[in-house]
C-alpha positions as a LaTeX table, in Angstrom:
\begin{tabular}{lrrr}
\hline
Residue & $x$ (\AA) & $y$ (\AA) & $z$ (\AA) \\
\hline
Met1 & $-12.37$ & 28.45 & $-11.39$ \\
Ala2 & $-11.16$ & 28.72 & $-8.22$ \\
Ser3 & $-10.05$ & 25.78 & $-6.10$ \\
Ala4 & $-12.02$ & 24.53 & $-3.73$ \\
Val5 & $-11.27$ & 24.57 & $-0.16$ \\
Leu6 & $-11.78$ & 21.27 & 2.19 \\
Thr7 & $-14.63$ & 21.29 & 4.80 \\
Thr8 & $-15.80$ & 19.44 & 7.10 \\
Pro9 & $-18.11$ & 16.70 & 6.69 \\
Ile10 & $-19.27$ & 15.52 & 10.07 \\
Pro11 & $-18.87$ & 16.98 & 13.90 \\
Ser12 & $-16.07$ & 14.64 & 15.74 \\
Pro13 & $-17.31$ & 13.40 & 19.11 \\
Ala14 & $-16.48$ & 15.52 & 21.89 \\
Gly15 & $-14.56$ & 17.80 & 19.60 \\
Lys16 & $-11.88$ & 15.41 & 19.25 \\
Lys17 & $-9.68$ & 15.15 & 16.18 \\
Met18 & $-10.22$ & 12.16 & 14.15 \\
Pro19 & $-7.20$ & 9.72 & 12.89 \\
Val20 & $-6.57$ & 9.24 & 9.79 \\
Glu21 & $-8.82$ & 6.08 & 8.56 \\
Gly22 & $-5.95$ & 4.57 & 5.83 \\
Ser23 & $-3.92$ & 5.51 & 3.30 \\
Tyr24 & $-3.39$ & 3.14 & 0.35 \\
Ala25 & $-0.44$ & 3.23 & $-2.60$ \\
Ile26 & $-1.67$ & 1.59 & $-5.90$ \\
Trp27 & 2.11 & 1.02 & $-7.13$ \\
Asn28 & 4.00 & $-1.66$ & $-9.43$ \\
Asn29 & 7.22 & $-1.33$ & $-10.59$ \\
Arg30 & 6.11 & $-2.21$ & $-14.16$ \\
Gly31 & 4.08 & 0.29 & $-16.62$ \\
Gly32 & 1.05 & $-0.44$ & $-18.23$ \\
Ser33 & $-0.69$ & $-2.33$ & $-15.04$ \\
Gly34 & $-3.67$ & 0.00 & $-14.97$ \\
Lys35 & $-2.55$ & 1.60 & $-11.25$ \\
Thr36 & $-4.29$ & 4.78 & $-12.55$ \\
Asn37 & $-7.69$ & 3.62 & $-13.56$ \\
Leu38 & $-7.69$ & 1.64 & $-10.63$ \\
Thr39 & $-7.04$ & 4.52 & $-8.30$ \\
Tyr40 & $-9.80$ & 6.67 & $-9.76$ \\
His41 & $-12.40$ & 3.82 & $-9.68$ \\
Leu42 & $-11.18$ & 2.77 & $-6.14$ \\
Ala43 & $-11.64$ & 6.36 & $-5.02$ \\
Ile44 & $-14.71$ & 6.84 & $-6.28$ \\
Lys45 & $-16.48$ & 3.63 & $-5.43$ \\
Tyr46 & $-15.01$ & 4.26 & $-1.87$ \\
Ala47 & $-16.30$ & 7.99 & $-1.89$ \\
Tyr48 & $-19.84$ & 6.52 & $-2.78$ \\
Arg49 & $-19.92$ & 3.82 & $-0.20$ \\
Asn50 & $-18.71$ & 5.73 & 2.42 \\
Pro51 & $-20.27$ & 9.64 & 2.06 \\
Asp52 & $-19.08$ & 10.42 & 6.11 \\
Lys53 & $-15.44$ & 10.04 & 5.12 \\
Thr54 & $-12.87$ & 12.62 & 3.26 \\
Ile55 & $-11.79$ & 10.76 & 0.23 \\
Leu56 & $-7.80$ & 12.11 & $-0.54$ \\
Val57 & $-6.45$ & 11.52 & $-4.17$ \\
Ile58 & $-2.62$ & 12.02 & $-4.58$ \\
Asp59 & $-1.48$ & 12.36 & $-8.18$ \\
Met60 & 2.21 & 11.76 & $-8.04$ \\
Cys61 & 2.69 & 10.35 & $-11.56$ \\
Pro62 & 4.70 & 12.96 & $-13.66$ \\
Gln63 & 1.81 & 12.07 & $-16.82$ \\
Ala64 & $-0.54$ & 13.35 & $-14.34$ \\
Asp65 & $-3.44$ & 11.63 & $-16.18$ \\
Leu66 & $-5.17$ & 10.54 & $-12.96$ \\
Ser67 & $-5.76$ & 14.58 & $-12.37$ \\
His68 & $-6.66$ & 15.14 & $-15.79$ \\
Ala69 & $-9.29$ & 12.48 & $-15.62$ \\
Phe70 & $-10.74$ & 14.17 & $-12.62$ \\
Leu71 & $-10.61$ & 17.72 & $-13.66$ \\
Gly72 & $-10.84$ & 17.45 & $-17.66$ \\
Asp73 & $-10.65$ & 20.67 & $-19.81$ \\
Asp74 & $-11.76$ & 24.11 & $-18.74$ \\
Glu75 & $-14.61$ & 25.83 & $-20.33$ \\
Glu76 & $-12.32$ & 26.79 & $-23.73$ \\
Gly77 & $-11.39$ & 23.24 & $-23.91$ \\
His78 & $-8.43$ & 23.96 & $-23.00$ \\
Asp79 & $-6.19$ & 21.26 & $-20.43$ \\
Tyr80 & $-7.24$ & 22.16 & $-17.06$ \\
Val81 & $-4.09$ & 20.62 & $-14.97$ \\
Ser82 & $-1.14$ & 22.02 & $-17.39$ \\
Gln83 & $-2.49$ & 25.41 & $-16.84$ \\
Ile84 & $-2.47$ & 25.03 & $-13.09$ \\
Gly85 & 0.95 & 23.95 & $-13.49$ \\
Ser86 & 1.98 & 26.56 & $-15.37$ \\
Leu87 & 0.17 & 29.22 & $-13.09$ \\
Lys88 & $-2.31$ & 30.25 & $-15.52$ \\
Lys89 & $-5.06$ & 29.19 & $-13.28$ \\
Asp90 & $-5.40$ & 29.32 & $-9.79$ \\
Pro91 & $-1.94$ & 29.94 & $-8.38$ \\
Met92 & $-1.27$ & 30.54 & $-4.61$ \\
Ile93 & 0.02 & 33.72 & $-3.40$ \\
Leu94 & 2.31 & 33.85 & $-0.62$ \\
Asp95 & 3.44 & 37.33 & 1.14 \\
Gly96 & 1.42 & 39.05 & $-1.56$ \\
Gln97 & 3.86 & 37.92 & $-4.42$ \\
Gln98 & 5.34 & 34.68 & $-4.35$ \\
Arg99 & 3.35 & 32.77 & $-6.70$ \\
Ile100 & 3.15 & 28.68 & $-6.40$ \\
Pro101 & 1.08 & 26.41 & $-8.36$ \\
Arg102 & $-1.68$ & 24.39 & $-6.65$ \\
Thr103 & $-0.30$ & 21.05 & $-7.22$ \\
Val104 & 1.77 & 18.09 & $-5.89$ \\
Ala105 & 5.08 & 19.57 & $-7.37$ \\
Gly106 & 4.30 & 23.33 & $-5.95$ \\
Tyr107 & 3.39 & 21.46 & $-2.26$ \\
Leu108 & 6.75 & 19.54 & $-2.65$ \\
Asp109 & 8.75 & 22.39 & $-3.86$ \\
Leu110 & 7.65 & 24.81 & $-0.87$ \\
Phe111 & 7.95 & 22.33 & 1.78 \\
Thr112 & 11.40 & 21.00 & 0.72 \\
Ser113 & 12.37 & 24.67 & 0.20 \\
Val114 & 11.90 & 26.41 & 3.29 \\
Gly115 & 9.04 & 23.97 & 5.11 \\
Leu116 & 5.41 & 24.88 & 4.96 \\
Pro117 & 4.75 & 28.17 & 6.51 \\
Thr118 & 2.32 & 28.18 & 9.56 \\
Thr119 & 0.11 & 30.53 & 7.44 \\
Val120 & $-0.31$ & 28.43 & 4.38 \\
Asp121 & $-3.32$ & 25.92 & 5.10 \\
Pro122 & $-2.60$ & 22.67 & 3.23 \\
Arg123 & $-6.16$ & 22.39 & 2.03 \\
Thr124 & $-5.83$ & 24.91 & $-0.14$ \\
Phe125 & $-3.52$ & 23.05 & $-2.70$ \\
Leu126 & $-6.92$ & 20.98 & $-2.78$ \\
Phe127 & $-9.73$ & 20.56 & $-5.48$ \\
Asn128 & $-13.37$ & 19.11 & $-4.97$ \\
Val129 & $-13.52$ & 17.29 & $-8.19$ \\
Ser130 & $-17.31$ & 17.29 & $-7.92$ \\
Lys131 & $-17.05$ & 20.84 & $-8.47$ \\
Tyr132 & $-15.52$ & 20.02 & $-12.26$ \\
Asn133 & $-17.66$ & 17.12 & $-12.81$ \\
Gln134 & $-20.82$ & 16.76 & $-10.83$ \\
Gln135 & $-20.95$ & 12.70 & $-11.52$ \\
Leu136 & $-18.36$ & 12.67 & $-9.27$ \\
Pro137 & $-19.00$ & 12.19 & $-5.44$ \\
Arg138 & $-18.57$ & 15.63 & $-3.24$ \\
Asn139 & $-16.57$ & 14.13 & $-0.70$ \\
Val140 & $-13.42$ & 13.64 & $-3.04$ \\
Tyr141 & $-10.55$ & 15.72 & $-2.98$ \\
Leu142 & $-7.59$ & 16.09 & $-5.36$ \\
Leu143 & $-3.69$ & 16.88 & $-4.92$ \\
Cys144 & $-3.53$ & 17.88 & $-8.45$ \\
Gly145 & $-0.38$ & 16.30 & $-10.57$ \\
Asp146 & 1.98 & 18.18 & $-12.16$ \\
Thr147 & 3.96 & 17.19 & $-15.28$ \\
Ser148 & 7.21 & 19.08 & $-13.51$ \\
Leu149 & 7.21 & 16.29 & $-10.67$ \\
Glu150 & 10.18 & 14.60 & $-12.50$ \\
Leu151 & 12.42 & 17.57 & $-12.99$ \\
Leu152 & 11.37 & 18.73 & $-9.18$ \\
Gly153 & 12.32 & 15.15 & $-8.40$ \\
Lys154 & 15.96 & 15.82 & $-9.61$ \\
Ala155 & 16.01 & 18.94 & $-7.09$ \\
Met156 & 14.65 & 17.33 & $-4.27$ \\
Asp157 & 16.97 & 14.15 & $-4.62$ \\
Tyr158 & 19.69 & 16.76 & $-4.21$ \\
Lys159 & 18.78 & 18.51 & $-1.36$ \\
Arg160 & 17.69 & 15.33 & 0.15 \\
Ser161 & 21.68 & 14.52 & 0.52 \\
Ala162 & 23.13 & 17.93 & 0.94 \\
Ser163 & 22.05 & 19.18 & 4.42 \\
Ser164 & 23.60 & 22.40 & 3.83 \\
Ile165 & 20.91 & 23.67 & 1.89 \\
Ser166 & 18.29 & 22.05 & 3.66 \\
Pro167 & 16.14 & 23.57 & 6.35 \\
Tyr168 & 15.88 & 20.40 & 8.13 \\
Thr169 & 18.16 & 18.44 & 10.49 \\
Asn170 & 17.47 & 15.38 & 8.81 \\
Pro171 & 16.92 & 15.93 & 5.11 \\
Trp172 & 16.78 & 12.49 & 4.07 \\
Arg173 & 13.80 & 11.32 & 6.25 \\
Thr174 & 11.50 & 14.79 & 6.34 \\
Ile175 & 11.89 & 15.46 & 2.77 \\
Thr176 & 10.98 & 11.51 & 1.87 \\
Gln177 & 8.26 & 11.97 & 4.06 \\
Ser178 & 7.12 & 15.35 & 2.94 \\
Leu179 & 4.07 & 13.82 & 1.27 \\
Arg180 & 3.05 & 11.72 & 4.69 \\
Ala181 & 3.37 & 14.96 & 6.84 \\
Phe182 & 0.75 & 16.75 & 3.88 \\
Val183 & $-1.86$ & 13.71 & 5.01 \\
Gln184 & $-1.34$ & 13.85 & 8.43 \\
Lys185 & $-1.93$ & 17.60 & 8.35 \\
Ile186 & $-5.43$ & 17.10 & 6.75 \\
Gly187 & $-6.10$ & 13.80 & 8.89 \\
Glu188 & $-5.62$ & 16.54 & 11.93 \\
Arg189 & $-8.62$ & 18.60 & 11.15 \\
Arg190 & $-11.45$ & 18.33 & 13.14 \\
Gly191 & $-14.31$ & 15.99 & 12.44 \\
Ile192 & $-12.46$ & 14.56 & 9.63 \\
Lys193 & $-12.39$ & 10.91 & 8.68 \\
Leu194 & $-9.68$ & 10.76 & 6.01 \\
Met195 & $-9.14$ & 7.82 & 3.46 \\
Thr196 & $-6.08$ & 8.54 & 0.99 \\
Phe197 & $-5.49$ & 6.92 & $-2.21$ \\
Ile198 & $-1.97$ & 7.64 & $-4.02$ \\
Asp199 & $-1.29$ & 7.10 & $-7.76$ \\
Thr200 & 2.25 & 6.77 & $-8.40$ \\
Asn201 & 4.66 & 6.08 & $-10.97$ \\
Ser202 & 6.39 & 2.81 & $-12.08$ \\
Ser203 & 10.06 & 4.08 & $-12.04$ \\
Phe204 & 11.52 & 3.96 & $-8.43$ \\
Ser205 & 12.51 & 7.57 & $-8.47$ \\
Ile206 & 12.37 & 9.87 & $-5.22$ \\
Ala207 & 8.59 & 10.72 & $-6.35$ \\
Thr208 & 7.75 & 6.99 & $-6.36$ \\
Glu209 & 9.64 & 7.06 & $-2.93$ \\
Ile210 & 7.91 & 9.90 & $-1.40$ \\
Ala211 & 4.47 & 8.19 & $-2.35$ \\
Leu212 & 5.06 & 5.05 & $-0.92$ \\
Thr213 & 6.09 & 6.44 & 2.39 \\
Ala214 & 2.98 & 8.57 & 2.66 \\
Ala215 & 0.56 & 5.27 & 2.37 \\
Asp216 & 0.77 & 2.36 & 5.05 \\
Arg217 & $-0.63$ & $-0.22$ & 2.82 \\
Ile218 & 0.05 & $-1.03$ & $-0.83$ \\
Ile219 & $-2.27$ & $-2.22$ & $-3.56$ \\
Leu220 & $-0.43$ & $-4.34$ & $-6.25$ \\
Pro221 & $-1.90$ & $-4.57$ & $-9.77$ \\
Val222 & $-0.14$ & $-7.14$ & $-12.08$ \\
Ser223 & $-0.80$ & $-9.11$ & $-14.96$ \\
Glu224 & $-0.59$ & $-12.82$ & $-15.95$ \\
Asp225 & 1.10 & $-11.72$ & $-19.32$ \\
His226 & 3.91 & $-10.38$ & $-17.32$ \\
Leu227 & 3.62 & $-12.59$ & $-14.24$ \\
His228 & 7.15 & $-14.21$ & $-13.43$ \\
Arg229 & 9.32 & $-14.97$ & $-10.31$ \\
Asn230 & 12.12 & $-12.40$ & $-11.79$ \\
Gly231 & 9.64 & $-9.38$ & $-11.62$ \\
Phe232 & 8.37 & $-10.23$ & $-7.81$ \\
Glu233 & 12.17 & $-10.42$ & $-6.89$ \\
Tyr234 & 12.91 & $-7.29$ & $-8.26$ \\
Leu235 & 9.97 & $-5.77$ & $-6.39$ \\
Phe236 & 10.81 & $-7.39$ & $-3.16$ \\
Ser237 & 14.55 & $-6.14$ & $-3.33$ \\
Leu238 & 13.57 & $-2.19$ & $-4.23$ \\
Leu239 & 10.96 & $-1.98$ & $-1.31$ \\
Tyr240 & 12.32 & $-4.28$ & 1.25 \\
Gly241 & 15.47 & $-5.73$ & 0.54 \\
Phe242 & 15.22 & $-9.65$ & 0.62 \\
Ser243 & 14.94 & $-11.72$ & $-2.22$ \\
Gln244 & 17.51 & $-10.20$ & $-3.61$ \\
Pro245 & 18.20 & $-11.34$ & $-7.67$ \\
Ser246 & 21.91 & $-10.57$ & $-7.67$ \\
Ser247 & 25.08 & $-9.66$ & $-5.32$ \\
Ile248 & 25.06 & $-6.70$ & $-6.53$ \\
Tyr249 & 22.00 & $-5.63$ & $-4.58$ \\
Tyr250 & 23.91 & $-6.76$ & $-1.50$ \\
Tyr251 & 26.77 & $-4.83$ & $-2.09$ \\
Tyr252 & 25.26 & $-1.89$ & $-2.67$ \\
Arg253 & 22.81 & $-1.88$ & $-0.34$ \\
His254 & 23.83 & 0.84 & 1.80 \\
Tyr255 & 22.46 & 3.23 & $-1.49$ \\
Ser256 & 19.19 & 1.41 & $-1.08$ \\
Phe257 & 16.08 & 2.86 & $-0.10$ \\
Tyr258 & 14.84 & 0.38 & 2.04 \\
Tyr259 & 18.40 & 0.59 & 4.08 \\
Arg260 & 18.31 & 4.58 & 3.95 \\
Ala261 & 14.60 & 3.91 & 5.08 \\
Asp262 & 15.28 & 2.13 & 8.27 \\
Glu263 & 18.49 & 3.61 & 8.96 \\
Asn264 & 16.46 & 6.99 & 9.25 \\
Gly265 & 13.09 & 5.42 & 10.78 \\
Val266 & 11.40 & 5.94 & 7.90 \\
Lys267 & 8.27 & 3.53 & 7.78 \\
Ile268 & 7.97 & 1.43 & 4.19 \\
Pro269 & 3.93 & 0.33 & 3.72 \\
Lys270 & 2.88 & $-3.52$ & 3.96 \\
Ile271 & 1.33 & $-5.21$ & 1.08 \\
His272 & $-2.04$ & $-5.24$ & 1.03 \\
Leu273 & $-4.10$ & $-6.83$ & $-1.65$ \\
Ile274 & $-2.57$ & $-7.82$ & $-5.12$ \\
Leu275 & $-5.20$ & $-7.35$ & $-7.84$ \\
Cys276 & $-4.29$ & $-9.86$ & $-10.95$ \\
Arg277 & $-5.38$ & $-9.53$ & $-14.26$ \\
Pro278 & $-5.35$ & $-12.89$ & $-16.40$ \\
Ser279 & $-3.45$ & $-13.62$ & $-19.16$ \\
Ser280 & $-4.84$ & $-12.17$ & $-22.63$ \\
Ile281 & $-4.01$ & $-15.46$ & $-24.51$ \\
Asn282 & $-7.20$ & $-16.33$ & $-25.48$ \\
Lys283 & $-7.93$ & $-12.88$ & $-27.33$ \\
Asp284 & $-4.43$ & $-12.95$ & $-28.88$ \\
Leu285 & $-5.06$ & $-16.38$ & $-29.79$ \\
Lys286 & $-8.21$ & $-15.46$ & $-31.88$ \\
Leu287 & $-6.14$ & $-13.10$ & $-33.71$ \\
Gly288 & $-3.59$ & $-15.54$ & $-34.74$ \\
Leu289 & $-1.12$ & $-14.02$ & $-32.64$ \\
Gly290 & 0.19 & $-17.45$ & $-30.94$ \\
Ser291 & 0.66 & $-18.28$ & $-27.36$ \\
Gln292 & 4.48 & $-18.70$ & $-27.06$ \\
Ser293 & 5.22 & $-15.49$ & $-25.19$ \\
Phe294 & 2.47 & $-15.81$ & $-22.54$ \\
Pro295 & 3.29 & $-18.13$ & $-19.19$ \\
Lys296 & 1.48 & $-21.33$ & $-18.97$ \\
Ala297 & $-0.61$ & $-22.05$ & $-16.02$ \\
Glu298 & 2.43 & $-24.04$ & $-14.13$ \\
Glu299 & 4.78 & $-21.07$ & $-14.77$ \\
Ile300 & 1.80 & $-18.81$ & $-13.27$ \\
Glu301 & 1.34 & $-21.33$ & $-10.43$ \\
Lys302 & 5.42 & $-21.68$ & $-9.44$ \\
Cys303 & 5.20 & $-17.44$ & $-9.38$ \\
Trp304 & 2.57 & $-17.74$ & $-6.77$ \\
Arg305 & 4.47 & $-20.15$ & $-5.07$ \\
Phe306 & 6.97 & $-17.88$ & $-4.94$ \\
Val307 & 5.40 & $-15.16$ & $-3.31$ \\
Tyr308 & 3.83 & $-17.41$ & $-0.78$ \\
Asp309 & 7.11 & $-18.34$ & 0.24 \\
Val310 & 8.24 & $-14.95$ & 0.81 \\
Tyr311 & 5.40 & $-14.17$ & 2.64 \\
Met312 & 6.24 & $-17.20$ & 4.79 \\
Lys313 & 9.68 & $-15.92$ & 5.47 \\
His314 & 8.59 & $-12.12$ & 5.46 \\
Arg315 & 5.37 & $-11.82$ & 7.08 \\
Asp316 & 6.18 & $-8.37$ & 8.08 \\
Ala317 & 6.15 & $-6.95$ & 4.65 \\
Phe318 & 2.17 & $-7.97$ & 4.60 \\
Glu319 & $-0.69$ & $-6.48$ & 6.59 \\
Ile320 & $-2.53$ & $-9.12$ & 8.29 \\
His321 & $-6.32$ & $-8.69$ & 7.53 \\
Ser322 & $-8.37$ & $-8.52$ & 10.40 \\
Asn323 & $-11.87$ & $-9.12$ & 10.24 \\
Thr324 & $-12.15$ & $-10.25$ & 6.78 \\
Lys325 & $-15.69$ & $-10.06$ & 5.59 \\
Ser326 & $-15.66$ & $-12.86$ & 3.25 \\
Ser327 & $-13.52$ & $-14.94$ & 0.99 \\
Leu328 & $-13.45$ & $-13.77$ & $-2.37$ \\
Ser329 & $-13.76$ & $-15.81$ & $-5.54$ \\
Leu330 & $-11.03$ & $-15.86$ & $-7.68$ \\
Asn331 & $-12.26$ & $-15.63$ & $-11.47$ \\
Ala332 & $-10.83$ & $-18.71$ & $-13.60$ \\
Ser333 & $-9.34$ & $-18.02$ & $-17.23$ \\
Ser334 & $-7.65$ & $-20.96$ & $-19.31$ \\
Thr335 & $-4.48$ & $-19.86$ & $-18.05$ \\
Ser336 & $-5.38$ & $-18.68$ & $-14.85$ \\
Ile337 & $-4.99$ & $-21.01$ & $-11.42$ \\
Asn338 & $-8.37$ & $-21.68$ & $-10.13$ \\
Tyr339 & $-8.64$ & $-21.49$ & $-6.66$ \\
Gln340 & $-12.15$ & $-21.87$ & $-5.80$ \\
Ser341 & $-13.44$ & $-19.81$ & $-3.18$ \\
Thr342 & $-14.37$ & $-22.02$ & $-0.33$ \\
Ser343 & $-16.05$ & $-20.68$ & 3.10 \\
Leu344 & $-14.28$ & $-20.23$ & 5.84 \\
Val345 & $-15.44$ & $-20.70$ & 9.46 \\
Asn346 & $-18.36$ & $-18.57$ & 10.33 \\
Asn347 & $-17.76$ & $-17.03$ & 6.51 \\
His348 & $-15.08$ & $-14.57$ & 8.35 \\
Thr349 & $-11.50$ & $-14.90$ & 9.49 \\
His350 & $-10.69$ & $-14.26$ & 13.26 \\
Ala351 & $-9.31$ & $-10.65$ & 14.00 \\
Ser352 & $-5.68$ & $-10.27$ & 12.60 \\
Ser353 & $-5.75$ & $-13.79$ & 11.52 \\
Ser354 & $-2.76$ & $-14.63$ & 9.37 \\
Pro355 & $-2.83$ & $-17.23$ & 6.58 \\
Glu356 & $-0.98$ & $-20.14$ & 6.90 \\
Thr357 & $-1.53$ & $-22.56$ & 3.67 \\
Phe358 & $-1.05$ & $-21.65$ & 0.15 \\
Glu359 & $-4.70$ & $-21.50$ & $-0.66$ \\
Asp360 & $-5.51$ & $-19.35$ & 2.29 \\
Phe361 & $-2.99$ & $-16.94$ & 1.31 \\
Met362 & $-4.26$ & $-16.58$ & $-2.23$ \\
Arg363 & $-7.75$ & $-16.21$ & $-0.76$ \\
Gln364 & $-6.34$ & $-13.57$ & 1.66 \\
Tyr365 & $-4.17$ & $-11.35$ & $-0.71$ \\
Val366 & $-4.56$ & $-12.02$ & $-4.53$ \\
Ile367 & $-7.99$ & $-11.16$ & $-6.37$ \\
Asn368 & $-8.50$ & $-11.65$ & $-9.96$ \\
Ile369 & $-10.01$ & $-9.57$ & $-12.06$ \\
Ser370 & $-11.15$ & $-9.79$ & $-15.88$ \\
His371 & $-9.05$ & $-8.54$ & $-18.78$ \\
Glu372 & $-11.86$ & $-6.52$ & $-20.51$ \\
Ile373 & $-12.21$ & $-4.72$ & $-17.02$ \\
Asn374 & $-9.28$ & $-2.69$ & $-18.38$ \\
Thr375 & $-10.98$ & $-1.59$ & $-21.61$ \\
Val376 & $-14.06$ & $-0.20$ & $-20.05$ \\
Ser377 & $-12.29$ & 1.49 & $-17.11$ \\
Arg378 & $-9.99$ & 3.29 & $-19.75$ \\
Leu379 & $-13.13$ & 4.23 & $-21.53$ \\
Ala380 & $-14.92$ & 5.86 & $-18.28$ \\
Val381 & $-11.51$ & 7.51 & $-17.30$ \\
Lys382 & $-11.21$ & 8.95 & $-20.95$ \\
Ser383 & $-14.83$ & 10.28 & $-20.50$ \\
His384 & $-14.18$ & 12.38 & $-16.89$ \\
Ser385 & $-16.97$ & 9.85 & $-15.59$ \\
Pro386 & $-17.51$ & 7.69 & $-13.01$ \\
Leu387 & $-17.68$ & 3.67 & $-13.83$ \\
Leu388 & $-21.59$ & 3.40 & $-14.48$ \\
Ala389 & $-21.48$ & 6.38 & $-16.64$ \\
Val390 & $-20.21$ & 4.20 & $-19.28$ \\
Arg391 & $-23.77$ & 2.82 & $-19.36$ \\
His392 & $-24.64$ & 4.68 & $-22.75$ \\
Pro393 & $-26.80$ & 3.96 & $-25.33$ \\
His394 & $-24.19$ & 3.72 & $-28.06$ \\
His395 & $-22.13$ & 1.35 & $-25.95$ \\
Ser396 & $-22.20$ & $-2.56$ & $-26.45$ \\
His397 & $-24.05$ & $-4.27$ & $-24.53$ \\
Glu398 & $-20.65$ & $-6.32$ & $-23.95$ \\
His399 & $-19.47$ & $-2.95$ & $-22.16$ \\
Gln400 & $-22.16$ & $-2.63$ & $-20.42$ \\
Ser401 & $-21.79$ & $-6.25$ & $-18.96$ \\
Thr402 & $-18.14$ & $-5.67$ & $-18.33$ \\
Ala403 & $-19.12$ & $-2.43$ & $-16.23$ \\
Gln404 & $-21.17$ & $-4.44$ & $-13.82$ \\
Thr405 & $-18.39$ & $-6.72$ & $-13.25$ \\
Phe406 & $-15.89$ & $-4.40$ & $-12.64$ \\
Asp407 & $-18.43$ & $-2.41$ & $-10.48$ \\
Lys408 & $-18.77$ & $-5.90$ & $-8.61$ \\
Thr409 & $-14.70$ & $-6.25$ & $-8.42$ \\
Leu410 & $-14.72$ & $-2.61$ & $-6.94$ \\
Asn411 & $-17.25$ & $-3.51$ & $-4.50$ \\
Glu412 & $-15.09$ & $-6.48$ & $-3.10$ \\
Ile413 & $-11.78$ & $-4.50$ & $-2.98$ \\
Val414 & $-13.55$ & $-1.67$ & $-0.75$ \\
Glu415 & $-14.99$ & $-4.57$ & 1.33 \\
Arg416 & $-11.10$ & $-5.56$ & 1.84 \\
Ile417 & $-9.87$ & $-1.83$ & 2.57 \\
\hline
\end{tabular}
């Protein structure tokens, strides 16, 4: 199969270049939070609801599970993604001899070594996922993941600190923003209205730093099972440099990402939404596993109060939502804090409104999603299908009902981005 070249979906007014519509990194510094599943389904749902826009999906997780979900296997049943990374399929040829994989690692290696040649169109790195799965929308394009990203990250980290081997005057800033340069280059194409979703790794490596700085906003998936103040404290410390859990973070702050980013004028994304999956305590009680390891309702509320206090002190770390269409209800569970959705004035907020109360903060920034959603979304990803393809005669009515619930949740999230 040949790599698809991005086409211009609609002409732009008066021949002007359209700006980037938005860019979101789905990130949490804890593994198993559902980042890849969410990125996959959110990109598909957004694409279906916005057929006039070009959806760019970037796989910045070294496991490349997102890319495998989109591209699947080749005609011989072999994993397509690993063959792209190993140059067995679709290599990019430069100067008639240099072979570069059409993956995110191939792009980053080229950019951080010699810069992106003017003869290279970044669109040639992209795959139109509908050419590999006809169930997927035609306006979704993938910058494929690569399992060599972790190894490449060590080399990029060295280049970023050793100016003598870098082609850039400020290697730290340029290499850190290398993926952002890619997104902006794609967004400059005439007639393109670009929306970008980036899957990330939980470890705070250089690959994660590059992924986060390519986005303007963060969607943060969390689970009540692992919800505690220390987790948020560590997250806020890593990314923004406040709420430091120990003196070590202060003493060695000069080595930190947030300090270097500020020093080099690199923009750090803001938190846009927090998606919270309720505790699985009910399910585990049925299995006789007990509830000792799960947080109690008062502990969960205490954690959210801590996040709210951080918000009140550091509002610039949160994206101010403008023209919110509606207040979203938060699903209650036996251990969830039930903040019932109450109608706001005229059923929407004023432009660029900033919540003041704890309840308003929860309504604007937190969306609860059901625990079963993770199961049904994984099923869809493994079948290389959009969510609605889960509705299969062999699947239970419960799975079909959960798929419909997840579809509704995705619509709510899309309305907020």
